[in-house]
ROROGU-448804 format. One line per field, with one value per residue (C-alpha): residue number from 1; x, y, z; residue in one letter. Coordinates in Angstrom, 2 decimals. Layout:
<rs>
num = NUM,...
u = X,...
v = Y,...
w = Z,...
residuo = a,...
</rs>
This chain:
<rs>
num = 1,2,3,4,5,6,7,8,9,10,11,12,13,14,15,16,17,18,19,20,21,22,23,24,25,26,27,28,29,30,31,32,33,34,35,36,37,38,39,40,41,42,43,44,45,46,47,48,49,50,51,52,53,54,55,56,57,58,59,60,61,62,63,64,65,66,67,68,69,70,71,72,73,74,75,76,77,78,79,80,81,82,83,84,85,86,87,88,89,90,91,92,93,94,95,96,97,98,99,100,101,102,103,104,105,106,107,108,109,110,111,112,113,114,115,116,117,118,119,120,121,122,123,124,125,126,127,128,129,130,131,132,133,134,135,136,137,138,139,140,141,142,143,144,145,146,147,148,149,150,151,152,153,154,155,156,157,158,159,160,161,162,163,164,165,166,167,168,169,170,171,172,173,174,175,176,177,178,179,180,181,182,183,184,185,186,187,188,189,190,191,192,193,194,195,196,197,198,199,200,201,202,203,204,205,206,207,208,209,210,211,212,213,214,215,216,217,218,219,220,221,222,223,224,225,226,227,228,229,230,231,232,233,234,235,236,237,238,239,240,241,242,243,244,245,246,247,248,249,250,251,252,253,254,255,256,257,258,259,260,261,262,263,264,265,266,267,268,269,270,271,272,273,274,275,276,277,278,279,280,281,282,283,284,285,286,287,288,289,290,291,292,293,294,295,296,297,298,299,300,301,302,303,304,305,306,307,308,309,310,311,312,313,314,315,316,317,318,319,320,321,322,323,324,325,326,327,328,329,330,331,332,333,334,335,336,337,338,339,340,341,342,343,344,345,346,347,348,349,350,351,352,353,354,355,356,357,358,359,360,361,362,363,364,365,366,367,368,369,370,371,372,373,374,375,376,377,378,379,380,381,382,383,384,385,386,387,388,389,390,391,392,393,394,395,396,397,398,399,400,401,402,403,404,405,406,407,408,409,410,411,412,413,414,415,416,417,418,419,420,421,422,423,424,425,426,427,428,429,430,431,432,433,434,435,436,437,438,439,440,441,442,443,444,445,446,447,448,449,450,451,452,453,454,455,456,457,458,459,460,461,462,463,464,465,466,467,468,469,470,471,472,473,474,475,476,477,478,479,480,481,482,483,484,485,486,487,488,489,490,491,492,493,494,495,496,497,498,499,500,501,502,503,504,505,506,507,508,509,510,511,512,513,514,515,516,517
u = 16.37,13.19,11.25,11.26,8.08,6.28,7.85,6.36,3.32,0.13,-2.42,-2.83,-1.39,-3.58,-1.51,-2.75,-0.59,-1.24,-0.90,-0.13,2.13,0.78,-1.61,-1.32,-4.10,-1.97,-1.72,-3.27,-6.90,-7.61,-11.09,-12.96,-11.86,-8.14,-7.26,-4.65,-2.83,-2.64,-1.40,1.22,2.30,2.72,4.51,7.14,7.90,11.39,12.34,15.64,16.43,19.40,20.08,22.61,23.11,25.33,26.07,24.65,25.24,25.40,23.11,21.52,21.57,20.45,18.88,18.23,16.18,15.74,12.97,13.40,10.57,10.23,9.30,6.81,5.11,5.02,3.40,0.92,-0.11,-0.55,-2.83,-4.90,-5.22,-6.44,-8.86,-10.27,-11.61,-13.85,-14.29,-17.97,-18.40,-21.86,-22.23,-19.57,-19.58,-17.06,-13.81,-14.64,-13.85,-11.15,-7.95,-7.51,-10.88,-9.90,-6.65,-8.53,-11.63,-9.79,-6.69,-6.70,-7.31,-4.57,-2.15,-2.69,-2.40,0.76,2.46,1.58,2.77,6.06,6.80,5.81,7.60,10.77,10.94,10.44,13.12,15.40,14.95,15.82,18.85,20.47,21.59,20.10,18.49,16.32,15.18,12.22,10.15,11.88,10.82,9.12,6.62,4.18,2.15,5.18,5.91,4.68,5.41,6.64,4.76,7.92,11.34,12.57,11.24,13.48,12.79,15.00,14.75,16.72,16.34,17.69,19.53,21.07,24.73,27.31,29.72,31.54,29.93,32.37,33.14,30.64,31.45,32.62,32.32,33.06,29.99,29.49,26.14,24.56,22.86,20.56,18.39,14.83,14.34,11.21,12.07,12.18,8.66,7.48,8.85,7.26,3.91,4.01,4.40,1.86,-0.81,-0.43,-2.25,-5.32,-4.79,-6.94,-5.38,-6.76,-5.98,-3.30,-3.00,0.50,3.92,4.63,6.79,8.53,5.85,3.15,1.54,1.68,-0.23,1.97,2.11,5.46,6.94,10.07,12.26,15.37,17.80,15.07,12.52,9.35,9.72,6.70,4.11,2.29,-0.73,-1.47,0.65,0.30,3.52,4.72,7.67,10.59,14.30,14.20,11.54,12.02,10.54,10.88,13.73,15.26,15.28,15.58,17.93,17.22,13.61,12.25,14.76,14.06,10.27,10.36,8.39,6.70,3.16,0.24,0.94,4.74,7.21,10.54,12.97,15.81,17.60,18.06,19.90,17.98,19.10,21.14,18.30,15.57,13.09,13.81,17.26,18.03,17.45,19.71,22.12,20.72,20.10,16.47,15.13,11.99,9.59,7.21,4.14,2.34,-1.46,-2.25,-0.66,-2.19,-1.36,-1.95,-3.83,-3.13,-6.02,-6.58,-5.57,-8.94,-10.58,-12.69,-9.69,-7.48,-10.11,-10.56,-6.95,-7.13,-5.61,-7.12,-4.75,-1.92,0.45,-0.57,-0.05,3.45,4.25,3.16,5.23,8.21,7.82,7.58,10.77,12.49,11.46,12.89,16.15,16.08,15.25,18.23,20.51,19.35,19.69,23.23,24.28,22.74,24.56,27.87,27.26,26.36,29.34,31.64,30.15,29.61,33.10,33.88,30.52,32.02,29.72,27.52,23.72,21.65,20.15,16.65,16.73,17.84,15.05,12.39,13.56,13.42,9.81,10.47,13.29,10.98,8.21,10.59,11.92,8.38,7.38,10.30,9.51,5.80,6.71,8.97,6.16,7.44,4.90,3.52,5.53,8.80,8.08,7.34,10.62,12.55,10.73,11.60,15.22,15.27,13.82,16.52,19.21,17.26,19.62,22.81,21.14,18.97,21.95,23.76,20.59,20.18,23.74,23.02,19.84,21.65,24.31,21.72,19.64,22.68,23.39,19.78,20.10,23.42,21.85,18.65,16.48,12.77,9.84,6.80,3.16,3.30,6.25,4.18,1.07,3.11,4.43,0.97,-0.47,2.22,1.83,-1.98,-1.79,0.55,-1.57,-4.90,-6.54,-7.62,-5.02,-7.45,-7.87,-4.12,-3.33,-5.83,-4.29,-0.73,-1.78,-3.59,-0.63,1.86,3.74,3.14,5.95,8.24,7.32,8.29,11.60,12.22,11.68,14.01,16.75,16.29,16.69,19.88,21.25,20.23,22.14,25.27,24.65,24.28,27.91,29.17,31.36,29.76,31.27,28.68,28.79,26.55,23.58,23.24,19.94,17.45,16.92,13.78,11.57,13.34,12.13,8.84,8.23,5.69,4.47,5.51,8.56,10.18,10.41,6.94,4.88,6.53,4.25,3.09,4.77,2.98,3.51,2.39,-0.73,-0.15,-0.61,-3.96,-4.19,-7.93,-8.26,-8.45,-7.26,-6.93,-3.16,-2.93,-1.02
v = 6.79,4.89,6.95,10.37,9.55,9.35,12.62,14.56,16.72,14.72,17.51,20.55,23.88,26.91,29.77,30.63,31.77,35.33,34.39,31.16,30.68,31.75,29.35,29.24,28.35,25.77,23.50,20.05,19.79,17.05,15.59,13.84,10.40,11.30,11.04,8.27,10.56,13.25,10.75,9.48,13.04,13.76,10.52,11.22,14.65,14.87,18.00,19.78,20.20,22.05,20.48,21.50,19.28,20.25,18.95,21.12,18.88,15.25,13.15,16.27,17.66,20.99,20.64,23.49,22.67,24.93,24.17,26.12,28.20,25.93,22.98,25.08,26.10,22.45,21.32,24.19,23.03,19.47,20.73,22.69,19.59,17.57,20.26,20.78,17.24,17.76,21.56,22.54,26.00,27.37,27.62,25.02,21.26,19.39,18.98,22.01,24.89,27.24,26.86,30.59,30.64,27.67,29.41,32.53,30.94,28.21,30.19,29.09,25.41,25.44,27.19,24.60,21.73,23.07,23.62,20.11,18.59,20.49,19.50,15.85,15.46,17.25,15.30,11.99,12.84,14.09,10.71,8.79,10.84,11.55,9.22,10.99,8.04,10.19,9.07,11.45,13.68,16.86,19.98,21.69,24.39,24.13,27.12,29.43,28.18,30.15,29.61,32.90,34.58,34.66,33.07,29.93,28.45,27.55,25.87,24.44,22.25,20.33,16.58,14.04,11.25,7.93,8.11,7.05,4.39,1.24,-1.97,-3.87,-7.58,-9.70,-13.28,-15.79,-13.52,-15.16,-14.86,-15.84,-17.61,-17.58,-20.90,-21.90,-24.87,-24.02,-25.50,-26.11,-23.18,-20.91,-22.07,-21.50,-17.96,-17.11,-18.50,-16.32,-13.19,-14.41,-15.30,-11.98,-10.41,-12.38,-12.02,-10.11,-7.58,-7.02,-4.24,-5.33,-3.74,-4.96,-3.90,-4.40,-7.25,-7.87,-8.56,-6.52,-3.48,-0.04,3.10,6.15,9.89,10.82,14.30,15.24,18.21,19.62,21.76,22.16,23.42,21.53,19.70,17.43,15.55,12.33,12.30,8.56,5.75,2.03,0.02,-3.43,-3.77,-4.90,-4.18,-1.37,1.30,2.54,5.72,6.85,9.20,7.82,4.80,4.04,1.13,-0.53,0.66,-2.67,-2.82,0.79,0.26,-3.23,-3.20,0.14,0.57,2.81,6.43,6.09,8.00,7.11,9.43,8.86,10.40,9.53,10.87,11.89,9.95,11.44,10.79,12.54,14.66,17.56,18.60,20.97,18.18,15.57,14.05,16.27,14.85,14.75,13.98,11.82,11.47,8.47,8.80,5.43,5.58,1.87,-1.59,-4.41,-8.09,-10.20,-13.50,-15.56,-17.39,-21.09,-23.21,-24.88,-26.09,-22.96,-20.63,-22.79,-22.97,-19.21,-18.68,-21.27,-24.43,-27.66,-28.49,-27.16,-29.46,-27.92,-24.44,-25.39,-26.72,-23.40,-21.49,-23.68,-22.88,-19.16,-19.36,-21.18,-18.35,-15.91,-17.80,-17.57,-13.88,-13.35,-15.33,-13.30,-10.04,-10.88,-12.20,-9.19,-6.85,-8.56,-8.55,-4.90,-3.96,-5.71,-4.40,-0.83,-0.30,1.86,3.69,6.98,9.21,11.73,11.92,15.10,15.59,16.23,12.94,11.09,12.69,11.61,8.02,7.61,6.45,4.09,2.45,1.95,0.48,-2.05,-3.20,-3.59,-5.63,-8.01,-8.49,-9.02,-11.67,-13.37,-13.55,-11.11,-9.77,-6.23,-5.27,-6.56,-4.70,-1.50,-1.89,-2.25,0.71,2.99,1.90,2.76,6.21,6.89,6.10,7.19,9.72,7.64,4.30,5.70,7.26,3.92,2.04,4.27,3.57,-0.11,0.22,1.83,-0.89,-3.69,-2.07,-2.08,-5.74,-6.61,-4.83,-6.57,-9.96,-9.29,-9.67,-8.86,-8.96,-10.81,-10.37,-13.91,-12.83,-10.00,-12.14,-14.80,-12.22,-10.79,-14.29,-15.05,-11.72,-12.07,-15.55,-14.41,-11.37,-13.19,-11.07,-11.62,-11.14,-8.86,-6.57,-6.53,-5.70,-2.83,-1.42,-1.72,-0.05,2.80,3.52,3.38,0.49,-1.88,-0.19,-0.74,-4.40,-4.72,-2.95,-5.15,-8.32,-7.12,-6.25,-9.57,-11.40,-9.41,-10.41,-14.02,-13.89,-12.85,-15.37,-18.21,-17.72,-16.98,-19.18,-19.78,-20.20,-21.21,-19.36,-19.49,-17.09,-14.47,-14.40,-11.71,-8.89,-7.36,-9.27,-7.38,-4.04,-2.31,0.10,2.88,4.96,8.21,10.43,12.20,15.49,15.36,13.52,12.92,14.33,11.70,8.81,5.52,3.14,-0.32,-0.76,-1.01,-4.51,-4.98,-5.77,-6.47,-9.62,-8.04,-10.31,-7.73,-8.11,-11.75,-12.97
w = -1.21,-0.55,1.95,0.35,-1.53,1.79,2.89,-0.01,0.79,0.69,0.31,-1.84,-0.77,-0.18,-1.67,-5.19,-8.06,-9.19,-12.85,-14.66,-17.67,-21.05,-22.76,-26.56,-28.96,-30.73,-27.68,-28.29,-27.24,-24.69,-25.01,-22.23,-23.38,-23.58,-19.87,-20.40,-22.82,-20.15,-17.56,-19.99,-20.75,-17.01,-16.22,-18.94,-17.55,-16.14,-14.30,-14.94,-11.25,-9.85,-6.46,-3.82,-0.75,2.19,5.68,8.48,11.48,12.64,10.41,8.96,5.40,3.99,0.56,-1.92,-5.00,-8.05,-10.59,-13.88,-15.32,-18.35,-16.06,-14.15,-17.41,-18.57,-15.31,-15.53,-18.99,-17.74,-14.95,-17.47,-19.66,-16.70,-15.54,-19.03,-18.98,-15.96,-15.76,-15.55,-17.05,-18.04,-21.82,-22.59,-22.78,-20.65,-22.56,-24.79,-22.44,-23.87,-21.93,-21.46,-19.71,-17.55,-16.61,-15.53,-13.91,-11.95,-10.98,-7.33,-8.11,-10.73,-8.39,-5.67,-8.13,-9.75,-6.40,-5.25,-8.51,-8.45,-4.86,-5.34,-8.67,-7.52,-4.24,-6.04,-8.58,-5.81,-4.10,-7.25,-8.22,-4.85,-2.05,0.99,2.86,5.19,8.62,8.96,6.74,5.55,7.47,4.54,5.51,2.61,3.80,3.25,-0.27,-3.25,-6.94,-8.43,-11.32,-13.35,-13.21,-11.56,-8.31,-5.37,-2.06,0.63,3.70,6.35,6.65,9.11,7.30,8.22,9.18,6.66,7.92,6.88,8.09,10.34,9.98,11.87,10.91,13.61,16.65,20.01,22.28,25.94,26.32,29.82,30.72,33.59,34.50,35.53,39.02,41.16,43.39,40.32,39.42,43.03,43.05,39.72,40.89,43.98,41.84,39.28,41.83,43.63,40.66,41.80,45.53,48.00,50.35,53.81,56.26,58.77,62.23,62.98,61.57,57.89,56.63,53.29,50.67,52.47,50.89,52.47,51.57,51.94,51.42,49.89,50.26,48.29,49.15,47.52,49.49,52.12,49.60,48.65,45.33,45.01,47.06,46.17,48.45,48.19,46.81,47.48,47.10,48.03,50.38,48.21,48.49,45.88,45.21,41.65,40.24,36.63,37.45,40.65,42.93,46.64,47.40,50.74,50.75,51.97,54.83,55.81,55.88,57.44,60.68,59.99,61.31,60.43,61.45,61.40,59.25,57.57,55.77,53.34,50.33,46.67,43.65,40.54,37.44,34.58,32.15,34.17,32.20,34.56,33.25,36.10,38.67,37.08,39.64,42.38,45.87,47.01,50.45,50.75,53.67,53.72,55.95,56.38,56.48,56.02,56.02,53.94,53.78,50.68,50.69,47.60,45.87,46.44,43.46,43.15,39.93,39.52,39.76,37.52,34.80,35.10,34.04,31.28,32.80,34.12,36.96,39.09,37.24,33.90,35.43,36.58,33.13,31.58,34.12,33.32,29.63,30.44,32.48,29.65,27.34,29.84,29.81,26.00,26.32,28.65,26.35,23.38,25.29,26.50,23.11,21.39,23.79,23.11,19.36,19.36,21.55,19.11,15.87,17.10,18.53,15.49,15.58,16.68,14.63,16.40,16.51,16.88,20.34,19.03,17.13,20.26,22.33,19.82,20.01,23.80,23.76,20.85,22.79,25.75,23.58,22.03,25.38,26.74,23.68,24.13,27.83,27.11,24.55,27.11,29.70,32.31,34.78,34.63,37.69,36.23,32.99,34.93,36.83,33.58,32.03,34.93,34.69,30.99,31.70,34.26,31.69,28.63,27.07,27.10,26.36,23.57,21.83,21.91,20.92,17.86,16.75,17.20,15.16,12.25,12.27,12.47,9.78,7.53,8.43,7.58,4.22,3.58,4.38,2.40,5.53,5.24,7.67,6.34,7.39,8.87,11.06,12.51,12.96,14.75,17.22,17.82,18.39,20.98,22.79,22.81,24.29,27.04,27.89,27.77,25.06,21.49,18.71,16.85,19.82,20.51,16.87,16.91,20.08,18.73,15.51,17.25,19.56,16.71,18.29,15.36,13.40,16.36,16.31,12.65,13.23,16.28,14.25,11.50,14.00,15.74,12.45,11.82,15.23,14.52,11.25,13.18,16.00,13.50,12.59,16.11,18.30,21.76,25.23,27.89,31.22,34.28,34.03,36.72,38.62,37.62,40.14,38.66,41.12,43.92,42.53,43.30,40.38,40.26,37.32,39.01,38.89,41.81,39.89,38.31,35.74,32.36,29.63,27.14,28.91,28.45,31.35,32.22,34.32,38.07,39.50,41.17,44.87,44.94,42.90,39.43,36.63,33.87,33.57,34.51,31.53
residuo = x,x,x,x,x,x,x,x,x,x,x,x,x,x,x,x,x,x,x,x,x,x,x,x,x,x,x,x,x,x,x,x,x,x,x,x,x,x,x,x,x,x,x,x,x,x,x,x,x,x,x,x,x,x,x,x,x,x,x,x,x,x,x,x,x,x,x,x,x,x,x,x,x,x,x,x,x,x,x,x,x,x,x,x,x,x,x,x,x,x,x,x,x,x,x,x,x,x,x,x,x,x,x,x,x,x,x,x,x,x,x,x,x,x,x,x,x,x,x,x,x,x,x,x,x,x,x,x,x,x,x,x,x,x,x,x,x,x,x,x,x,x,x,x,x,x,x,x,x,x,x,x,x,x,x,x,x,x,x,x,x,x,x,x,x,x,x,x,x,x,x,x,x,x,x,x,x,x,x,x,x,x,x,x,x,x,x,x,x,x,x,x,x,x,x,x,x,x,x,x,x,x,x,x,x,x,x,x,x,x,x,x,x,x,x,x,x,x,x,x,x,x,x,x,x,x,x,x,x,x,x,x,x,x,x,x,x,x,x,x,x,x,x,x,x,x,x,x,x,x,x,x,x,x,x,x,x,x,x,x,x,x,x,x,x,x,x,x,x,x,x,x,x,x,x,x,x,x,x,x,x,x,x,x,x,x,x,x,x,x,x,x,x,x,x,x,x,x,x,x,x,x,x,x,x,x,x,x,x,x,x,x,x,x,x,x,x,x,x,x,x,x,x,x,x,x,x,x,x,x,x,x,x,x,x,x,x,x,x,x,x,x,x,x,x,x,x,x,x,x,x,x,x,x,x,x,x,x,x,x,x,x,x,x,x,x,x,x,x,x,x,x,x,x,x,x,x,x,x,x,x,x,x,x,x,x,x,x,x,x,x,x,x,x,x,x,x,x,x,x,x,x,x,x,x,x,x,x,x,x,x,x,x,x,x,x,x,x,x,x,x,x,x,x,x,x,x,x,x,x,x,x,x,x,x,x,x,x,x,x,x,x,x,x,x,x,x,x,x,x,x,x,x,x,x,x,x,x,x,x,x,x,x,x,x,x,x,x,x,x,x,x,x,x,x,x,x,x,x,x,x,x,x,x,x,x,x,x,x,x,x,x,x,x,x,x,x,x,x,x,x,x,x,x,x,x,x,x,x,x,x,x,x,x,x,x,x
</rs>
């Protein structure tokens, strides 16, 4: 068990002991220069733990630990030895303070130190001697723990652990590999979406057409009762309007030809993974009141504009787009191959996962998918569309993704796969280049948001998939066209805002280049 060390309490507790163990006069005196001897004495201390571990649910263990009185007394004496070196007591030189006086004068400090030492030492020893393999920190409430004045000390906790399963065979799997040639029309279509980030929108008096922007007020009702209203929302007319918890198929066709002041109504079904549990799979009616129609004018591909986005000519821009599309083909191949690999090697993964663990991992699953799409050069709008789709299916897909993670983690361990600092730096460099920001700034942002750990896990899992794919047998099939460009995604939910949700920035319609790459 490698992570239990990190799960041990990091700070001192605040509940003092009423009395410490007896201090005898014949204990060895520790002078100021004898600190290494104290450290050696502590490091050799091995606790005589009595540990009971039982199953209390899917991937969850209940642990009861008993520390005998003799060990508590030994740790108390170590703490006194350490404190005697630095204790500042009037009338005594440092290192010469009687231990009985130290025990009485520094009772609170000793109590805190002993409790911390007992918890840290016992958890470390527990990790070394028992195969728990925890996922998260144990739920130990340090504030409620007190070391008794006499007798043994017991504490207990629940901890989420990795599931136990037999790794299936993964050599020589047969995988279908989707292939596609990047054509000029593919480059033209990508450029239209890319350049729209720099376009300028102007108010349009006539009816809206596909690709135009409309500003709408959206009113949602459920069984005739008001549910939610979004007072102002600007969206582009595309075939599908996707919220975080529902989507409207045929939205572009329904709104085609609409003019300022007109209204359209339709219905949708709330997704199974919606944050609002009581509204899952319920039918909601939506009314769209149009207050403005805007038409986009794309920028001219002149020298000034091209240099502003980091290229010298339109030809160079098309070459870069072609390379991005090739990466997207590779992304799709990897995603399809990964899906097939995971389906094959997780067929026997019929173990259950606790619901609270699944819920905590929903955001991690979204972060990982966004990272992969950013690395592949997808636009902000396409990433938002995918994110909303994940949120709609979050519960079922996250449960399956977690099972896949545990299997791949075991494959990586079996194959001796590690993630190096250069692996992480390479990914950050690539992402920074595609997003048009400095690697240092991107790394700082990923670290602050906690996504950097997701990136490391993503690389390790990808290496595990690569190890399987290196031994796979491939059958090429024609790649299906992506449909994400047909989706207009918004960072809103029909049932209300999702607390803590991090979403991609909305595409600008006023010429802003913040999310250009």
